[in-house]
C-alpha positions in Angstrom: 88.0 118.8 90.2 85.5 118.7 87.4 87.5 121.2 85.3 90.6 119.2 85.6 88.8 116.0 84.5 87.4 118.0 81.5 90.8 119.3 80.6 92.3 115.7 80.6 89.6 114.5 78.2 90.1 117.3 75.6 93.1 115.8 73.7 91.4 112.6 73.5 88.1 114.2 72.1 90.2 116.2 69.5 92.0 113.0 68.4 88.9 111.2 68.2 87.0 113.9 66.3 90.1 113.9 63.7 89.7 110.3 63.3 86.0 110.5 62.8 86.7 113.2 60.0 88.4 110.6 57.9 85.0 108.6 57.0 83.4 112.0 56.7 85.7 113.0 53.9 85.7 109.7 52.4 81.7 109.9 52.2 81.8 113.5 51.1 84.1 112.6 48.0 81.5 109.8 47.1 78.7 112.3 47.3 80.5 114.9 45.1 81.1 117.4 47.8 83.2 120.4 46.6 87.0 120.2 46.7 87.0 123.4 48.6 84.8 121.7 51.4 86.9 118.6 51.6 90.1 120.7 51.8 88.6 122.8 54.6 88.0 119.5 56.5 91.6 118.4 56.0 92.7 121.9 57.4 90.4 121.3 60.4 92.1 118.1 61.1 95.5 119.7 60.7 94.8 122.3 63.3 93.3 119.8 65.6 96.4 117.8 65.2 98.6 120.9 66.3 96.5 122.1 69.0 95.6 118.8 70.9 99.3 118.4 71.6 99.7 121.9 72.7 96.8 121.8 75.0 97.9 118.4 76.4 101.3 119.8 77.3 99.9 122.9 78.8 97.4 121.1 80.9 100.1 118.4 81.8 97.9 115.5 80.6 100.4 114.6 77.7 100.6 110.9 78.6 102.1 108.0 76.6 98.5 106.8 76.1 97.3 110.1 74.7 100.4 110.3 72.3 99.9 106.7 70.9 96.1 107.3 70.4 96.8 110.6 68.5 99.3 108.7 66.2 96.8 106.0 65.7 94.1 108.6 64.9 96.3 110.3 62.4 97.2 107.1 60.7 93.3 106.2 60.3 92.4 109.8 59.2 95.0 109.7 56.3 94.1 106.3 55.2 90.6 107.4 54.7 91.9 110.6 53.0 94.0 108.4 50.7 91.3 106.4 49.5 89.1 109.5 48.8 91.8 110.9 46.9 92.5 107.7 44.9 88.9 107.6 43.7 88.5 111.4 43.3 89.0 113.6 40.5 92.7 114.6 41.3 95.4 112.5 39.8 97.9 113.4 42.4 97.8 110.1 44.2 97.2 107.8 41.1 100.1 109.4 39.2 102.2 108.7 42.3 101.4 105.0 42.5 105.0 103.8 42.7 105.8 106.2 45.6 102.6 105.2 47.3 103.3 101.6 47.2 106.8 102.1 48.4 105.5 104.1 51.4 102.9 101.6 52.2 105.4 98.9 52.2 107.6 101.0 54.5 104.7 101.6 56.9 104.0 98.0 57.0 107.5 97.0 57.7 107.9 99.5 60.4 104.7 98.7 62.3 105.8 95.0 62.1 109.1 95.8 63.8 107.5 98.0 66.2 104.9 95.1 67.3 107.6 92.6 67.3 109.9 94.6 69.5 107.5 96.7 71.7 104.3 95.0 71.4 102.7 98.2 70.2 103.2 100.9 67.4 105.9 103.6 68.0 104.8 107.2 68.9 108.0 109.2 68.2 106.5 112.5 67.0 110.0 113.4 65.6 110.7 116.7 63.9 110.8 115.0 60.6 107.4 113.4 61.3 106.0 116.9 62.1 107.4 118.2 58.8 105.9 115.2 57.0 102.6 115.9 58.5 102.5 119.6 57.4 103.7 118.8 53.9 101.3 115.9 53.5 98.3 118.1 54.7 99.3 120.9 52.1 99.6 118.3 49.4 96.1 116.9 50.1 94.6 120.4 50.4 95.9 121.2 47.1 94.8 118.0 45.4 91.2 118.5 46.8 91.1 122.3 46.1 92.7 122.4 42.7 92.3 119.0 41.2 96.0 118.8 40.7 98.8 118.9 43.2 100.8 115.9 41.7 104.3 117.3 42.5 103.4 118.2 46.1 101.9 114.7 46.6 105.2 113.3 45.4 107.2 115.5 47.6 105.0 114.4 50.5 105.2 110.7 49.6 109.0 111.0 49.4 109.2 112.8 52.8 107.0 109.9 54.2 109.7 107.4 53.1 112.4 109.3 54.8 110.3 109.6 58.0 109.7 105.9 57.9 113.4 105.1 57.4 113.9 107.4 60.5 111.3 105.7 62.5 112.6 102.3 61.5 116.3 103.3 62.8 115.0 104.6 66.1 113.0 101.3 66.8 116.1 99.4 66.1 118.2 101.7 68.3 115.8 102.1 71.2 116.0 99.2 73.9 112.3 99.8 75.0 109.3 101.6 73.9 109.7 105.3 74.1 107.4 108.2 73.1 108.3 111.7 71.7 111.8 110.9 70.3 112.6 113.9 68.2 115.2 112.3 66.0 118.0 109.5 65.7 120.5 111.5 67.7 118.2 111.5 70.5 117.4 108.0 70.2 121.1 107.1 70.4 121.6 109.3 73.5 118.5 107.6 75.2 120.1 104.2 74.3 123.4 105.1 75.9 121.8 106.6 79.0 119.8 103.3 79.5 122.9 101.2 78.9 124.9 103.1 81.7 121.9 103.0 84.1 121.5 99.2 83.7 125.4 98.6 83.8 125.4 96.8 80.5 128.2 96.8 78.0 127.8 99.6 75.7 127.7 97.6 72.5 125.1 98.7 69.9 122.9 95.6 69.6 119.5 96.3 68.0 117.4 94.0 69.8 
């Protein structure tokens, strides 16, 4: 029984540790830690993000609460990383200020929609979101490790805009909060299934 309890807590602990790495990276940049060291911390967070989901599914503790907390931990971590990059030696983020502002605006609009419709943030973990997370981690590692990475950062921010557009569309389509929706086509299918189950008229109303 104790082993099962420990397993259920592992994804929570991994996500919490990942969130805690954000302030560590921010402090490390202010204390002039090496770029390679900061990049290593980002890679640590990336592997944590990959394997907490793998372990949660394997141990059958992949609950909605775990997935939502995982998303919030990722957001907090990358906010801290973004602040560290902005004030750090690499121009990758500062030279992409226009894209960054657009992405922040898209994120704010999507969170506003999610809270207005569902009362909490979405947690879709779509294929596009996973690709964005990987590209963003690579861009951040390059920025810290090389002091450059402008093109990679712009590609990451552009992919982030696409990811937010997808998330916005899925939040409009889905009639209720749903986790782990892999793409717009899946959101449409889930909506149609719930309309049939509820006996509603299959008209695409977004609220």
